[in-house]
C-alpha positions as CSV (number, residue, x, y, z in Angstrom):
1,M,0.0,0.0,0.0
2,S,2.8,2.4,0.9
3,E,4.6,1.4,-2.4
4,Q,1.5,2.4,-4.4
5,T,1.3,5.7,-2.5
6,G,5.0,6.4,-3.2
7,N,4.5,5.7,-6.9
8,G,1.5,8.0,-7.0
9,S,3.3,10.7,-5.3
10,G,6.3,10.3,-7.7
11,N,4.0,10.4,-10.8
12,K,2.4,13.5,-9.4
13,V,5.7,15.2,-9.0
14,W,6.8,14.3,-12.5
15,R,3.5,15.6,-13.9
16,R,4.0,18.9,-12.0
17,I,7.6,19.2,-13.4
18,W,6.4,18.5,-16.9
19,A,3.5,21.0,-16.6
20,I,5.9,23.7,-15.3
21,T,8.4,22.9,-18.0
22,S,5.7,23.0,-20.6
23,I,4.4,26.4,-19.4
24,V,7.9,27.9,-19.3
25,L,8.8,26.7,-22.8
26,S,5.4,27.6,-24.2
27,V,5.7,31.2,-22.8
28,I,9.1,31.5,-24.3
29,A,7.8,30.2,-27.7
30,L,4.8,32.5,-27.4
31,L,7.0,35.6,-26.9
32,L,9.1,34.5,-29.9
33,S,5.9,34.2,-32.0
34,V,4.7,37.6,-31.0
35,T,8.2,39.0,-31.7
36,A,8.2,37.3,-35.1
37,I,4.8,38.9,-35.9
38,V,6.1,42.4,-34.9
39,G,9.4,41.8,-36.7
40,T,7.6,40.7,-39.9
41,W,5.8,44.0,-40.2
42,I,8.9,46.0,-39.2
43,G,10.8,44.0,-41.8
44,R,8.1,44.7,-44.4
45,G,8.4,48.4,-43.9
46,A,12.2,48.3,-44.1
47,A,12.1,46.2,-47.2
48,I,9.7,48.5,-48.9
49,D,11.8,51.5,-47.9
50,V,15.0,49.9,-49.3
51,S,13.4,48.7,-52.5
52,H,11.8,52.1,-53.1
53,G,15.1,53.7,-52.4
54,V,16.9,51.6,-55.0
55,L,14.1,51.9,-57.6
56,G,13.7,55.6,-56.8
57,G,17.4,56.0,-57.6
58,I,17.0,54.4,-61.0
59,D,13.9,56.6,-61.6
60,G,15.9,59.7,-60.7
61,L,18.7,58.7,-63.1
62,A,16.1,58.1,-65.8
63,Q,14.7,61.6,-65.2
64,V,18.2,63.2,-65.3
65,G,18.7,61.3,-68.6
66,R,15.4,62.7,-70.0
67,N,16.3,66.2,-69.0
68,G,19.6,65.7,-70.8
69,V,17.8,64.4,-73.8
70,S,15.7,67.6,-73.9
71,R,18.9,69.7,-73.7
72,V,20.6,67.8,-76.5
73,D,17.4,68.0,-78.6
74,A,17.3,71.8,-78.0
75,G,20.9,72.0,-79.2
76,V,20.1,69.9,-82.2
77,G,17.2,72.2,-82.9
78,E,19.5,75.3,-82.7
79,I,21.9,73.7,-85.2
80,R,19.0,72.8,-87.5
81,G,17.7,76.3,-87.4
82,V,21.2,77.7,-88.5
83,V,21.5,75.0,-91.2
84,I,18.1,75.9,-92.6
85,T,19.1,79.5,-92.8
86,V,22.3,78.5,-94.6
87,E,20.3,76.4,-97.1
88,E,17.9,79.3,-97.7
89,A,20.8,81.7,-98.1
90,V,22.5,79.4,-100.6
91,D,19.2,79.1,-102.5
92,Q,19.0,82.9,-102.8
93,I,22.6,83.4,-103.6
94,S,22.5,80.7,-106.3
95,K,20.3,83.2,-108.3
96,N,23.1,85.7,-108.3
97,V,26.2,83.8,-107.3
98,E,28.6,86.6,-108.3
99,D,27.1,89.1,-105.9
100,K,29.8,89.2,-103.2
101,G,27.8,91.7,-101.1
102,L,24.8,89.3,-101.1
103,I,27.0,86.5,-100.0
104,K,28.5,88.4,-97.0
105,T,25.0,89.6,-96.1
106,L,23.3,86.2,-96.1
107,L,26.3,84.1,-95.0
108,P,28.3,86.3,-92.6
109,E,31.0,84.8,-90.3
110,E,28.5,84.8,-87.5
111,K,26.8,81.8,-89.1
112,E,30.0,79.8,-88.7
113,Q,30.3,80.8,-85.1
114,E,26.7,79.9,-84.4
115,L,27.3,76.5,-86.0
116,E,30.5,75.9,-84.0
117,A,28.9,77.0,-80.7
118,S,25.8,74.8,-81.1
119,A,27.9,71.8,-82.1
120,Q,30.1,72.2,-79.0
121,K,27.1,72.6,-76.9
122,I,25.4,69.3,-77.9
123,G,28.7,67.5,-77.7
124,Q,29.3,68.7,-74.1
125,V,25.7,68.0,-73.0
126,F,25.9,64.5,-74.5
127,A,29.2,63.8,-72.8
128,D,27.6,64.8,-69.5
129,I,24.5,62.6,-69.9
130,R,26.3,59.6,-71.5
131,G,27.5,58.5,-68.0
132,V,23.9,58.7,-66.8
133,F,22.7,56.5,-69.7
134,V,25.4,53.9,-68.8
135,S,24.4,54.0,-65.1
136,V,20.8,53.5,-66.0
137,I,21.6,50.5,-68.1
138,E,23.9,49.0,-65.4
139,F,21.3,49.4,-62.7
140,K,18.7,48.0,-64.9
141,Q,20.8,44.9,-65.6
142,A,21.4,44.4,-61.9
143,L,17.6,44.8,-61.3
144,D,16.8,42.1,-63.9
145,K,18.8,39.6,-61.9
146,I,16.1,39.6,-59.2
147,P,13.7,36.7,-59.8
148,F,10.3,37.6,-61.3
149,V,11.4,41.2,-61.8
150,S,11.2,42.7,-65.3
151,T,10.9,46.3,-66.4
152,P,11.5,48.2,-69.7
153,S,15.2,48.9,-70.4
154,L,17.3,51.5,-72.2
155,S,18.8,50.2,-75.4
156,K,22.6,50.2,-75.6
157,E,22.3,50.2,-79.3
158,R,20.2,53.3,-79.4
159,V,22.6,55.2,-77.1
160,A,25.5,54.1,-79.3
161,A,23.6,55.2,-82.4
162,L,22.9,58.6,-80.8
163,E,26.6,59.0,-80.0
164,E,27.5,58.2,-83.6
165,D,24.9,60.7,-84.8
166,I,26.3,63.4,-82.5
167,N,29.9,62.7,-83.7
168,S,28.6,62.8,-87.3
169,V,26.8,66.1,-86.8
170,R,29.9,67.7,-85.3
171,S,32.1,66.5,-88.2
172,G,29.5,67.6,-90.6
173,V,29.3,71.0,-89.0
174,D,33.1,71.4,-89.3
175,E,32.8,70.5,-93.0
176,L,29.9,72.9,-93.5
177,K,31.9,75.7,-91.8
178,D,34.9,75.1,-94.1
179,N,32.7,75.1,-97.2
180,V,30.9,78.3,-96.2
181,R,34.2,80.0,-95.6
182,Q,35.5,78.9,-99.0
183,F,32.2,79.8,-100.6
184,R,32.6,83.4,-99.5
185,E,36.1,83.4,-101.0
186,D,35.1,81.8,-104.3
187,A,31.3,81.5,-104.6
188,A,31.1,80.0,-108.1
189,D,33.2,76.9,-107.3
190,E,31.9,76.1,-103.8
191,I,28.1,76.8,-103.8
192,N,27.3,73.1,-104.6
193,K,29.5,71.9,-101.8
194,V,27.8,74.2,-99.3
195,S,24.4,73.0,-100.4
196,E,25.4,69.3,-100.2
197,A,27.2,69.8,-96.8
198,A,24.1,71.6,-95.4
199,S,21.8,68.9,-96.6
200,N,24.1,66.2,-95.2
201,V,24.1,67.9,-91.7
202,D,20.4,68.3,-91.8
203,G,19.9,64.6,-92.5
204,R,22.2,63.7,-89.6
205,L,20.3,66.1,-87.3
206,G,17.1,64.4,-88.3
207,E,18.5,61.0,-87.4
208,A,19.8,62.4,-84.1
209,Q,16.3,63.7,-83.2
210,D,14.8,60.3,-84.0
211,D,17.3,58.6,-81.7
212,L,16.6,61.2,-79.0
213,A,12.9,60.7,-79.2
214,E,13.3,56.9,-79.0
215,I,15.6,57.2,-75.9
216,D,13.2,59.5,-74.2
217,D,10.4,57.1,-74.9
218,Q,12.4,54.2,-73.5
219,L,13.3,56.2,-70.3
220,A,9.6,57.2,-69.9
221,D,8.6,53.5,-70.2
222,L,11.3,52.6,-67.6
223,Q,9.9,55.2,-65.2
224,T,6.4,53.8,-65.7
225,G,7.7,50.2,-65.2
226,I,9.5,51.3,-62.0
227,D,6.3,52.8,-60.6
228,T,4.5,49.6,-61.3
229,L,7.2,47.5,-59.8
230,K,7.1,49.6,-56.6
231,R,3.4,48.9,-56.2
232,R,3.9,45.2,-56.9
233,L,6.7,44.8,-54.5
234,A,4.7,46.6,-51.8
235,N,1.7,44.3,-52.4
236,L,3.9,41.2,-52.4
237,L,5.6,42.1,-49.2
238,T,2.2,42.9,-47.6
239,V,0.9,39.5,-48.7
240,V,4.0,37.8,-47.2
241,A,3.6,39.7,-44.0
242,V,-0.1,38.7,-43.7
243,V,0.7,35.0,-44.3
244,L,3.5,35.0,-41.7
245,T,1.2,36.9,-39.3
246,L,-1.4,34.2,-39.7
247,L,1.1,31.4,-39.3
248,F,2.7,32.8,-36.2
249,G,-0.7,33.8,-34.9
250,W,-1.9,30.2,-35.2
251,I,1.2,29.1,-33.4
252,A,0.7,31.6,-30.7
253,Y,-3.0,30.5,-30.3
254,A,-1.8,26.8,-30.0
255,L,0.8,27.8,-27.4
256,V,-1.8,29.7,-25.4
257,R,-4.0,26.6,-25.4
258,L,-1.1,24.5,-24.3
259,I,-0.3,26.8,-21.5
260,Q,-3.9,26.7,-20.3
261,Q,-3.9,22.9,-20.3
262,S,-0.6,22.7,-18.6
263,W,-1.8,25.2,-15.9
264,I,-5.0,23.1,-15.4
265,S,-2.8,20.0,-15.0
266,L,-0.5,21.8,-12.6
267,R,-3.5,23.0,-10.5
268,G,-5.1,19.5,-10.6
């Protein structure tokens, strides 16, 4: 009889030890679950801030690139305006090519200076924004390495074509300047060369404007894609946070129930 009483007392002690241990471990796990829920939402906010910061940087570079495109396009427009006046002057002079006074009036040295200044301007502006284009392309390539991420990109080929156009315009302007100067010295022999050089530069300017418009469109599409990606990432992170909250919430509920049962067992 005393042996049975001893066994009963021993079992009761072990049940109490197990109940206390279960309560302690469950409380610790419960605190960890609550911490995980809080950490999930804090992490969501931090992840959104980081992703928006990175994407915002690319968007900012794209906007700088678009501003640069506008400046280059304005410079191209200035050159085109001067070239058109040269073409119109040549057309008028061709009707009386021996009139030196007419030549000096319609094609003064200032025209050469305008051409040179405009050509230098677009060359400098393009040199400034070329690095921006390269940065946009590199950031976009890095972004594309992230799984399930895809946004419009800036074409390397289009940037290279624009650079070639700018260089061609500058060399064409130099040739046109030389031909205009020689034309003033000997109009009869150089008028056709001036006309051809002006037409050539005008054609190259048209190609440059086409490339500028295409690059601007690509940068605009990239900005739109980044805005869309920002929203999708925010939504995805919110869904993940909700799922994790439900998971840890269910675990917390199960732990609370286990604590209740262990407490009842301990009291019993």
